[in-house]
C-alpha positions as CSV (number, residue, x, y, z in Angstrom):
1,M,0.0,0.0,0.0
2,I,1.2,3.5,-0.7
3,I,1.0,4.6,2.9
4,E,3.6,2.0,3.9
5,K,5.9,3.2,1.1
6,L,5.5,6.8,2.4
7,K,6.4,5.7,5.9
8,E,9.6,4.2,4.7
9,G,10.8,7.6,3.3
10,A,13.6,9.0,5.4
11,N,12.6,12.6,4.6
12,L,8.9,12.1,5.4
13,S,6.7,11.9,8.4
14,V,3.3,10.3,8.0
15,E,0.4,10.8,10.5
16,I,-2.9,9.0,10.3
17,I,-5.9,10.3,12.3
18,N,-9.3,8.7,12.4
19,T,-12.0,11.2,13.6
20,Q,-15.6,10.2,13.6
21,G,-15.0,7.4,11.1
22,T,-13.1,9.6,8.7
23,E,-9.5,8.8,8.1
24,T,-7.1,11.8,7.4
25,I,-3.5,11.1,6.3
26,S,-1.0,13.9,6.7
27,V,2.4,13.8,5.1
28,Y,5.1,16.2,6.4
29,G,8.6,16.8,5.2
30,K,11.5,16.5,7.5
31,N,14.3,19.1,7.7
32,S,17.5,17.6,6.3
33,D,19.8,19.4,8.7
34,N,18.3,18.1,12.1
35,N,15.7,15.5,11.1
36,S,12.9,17.6,12.7
37,V,9.4,17.6,11.1
38,D,8.3,20.8,9.3
39,L,4.7,21.2,10.5
40,D,4.1,24.3,8.4
41,I,3.8,22.4,5.2
42,A,1.8,19.2,4.7
43,I,-0.2,17.2,2.2
44,R,-3.4,15.9,3.6
45,L,-5.5,13.2,2.1
46,K,-9.1,12.5,3.3
47,A,-11.4,9.8,2.0
48,T,-14.8,11.2,0.9
49,E,-17.9,9.7,-0.6
50,S,-19.7,11.2,-3.5
């Protein structure tokens, strides 16, 4: 699954939150100089039904 591949990335931090039955996946970049997570920029994925 793609989430597992993202978690393997050394320069990425993946957070999965399940709120009221809706799963939101946030992908953050890590700073290369000190390996800290940059919380200012993220890609968020949320499952929706149409």
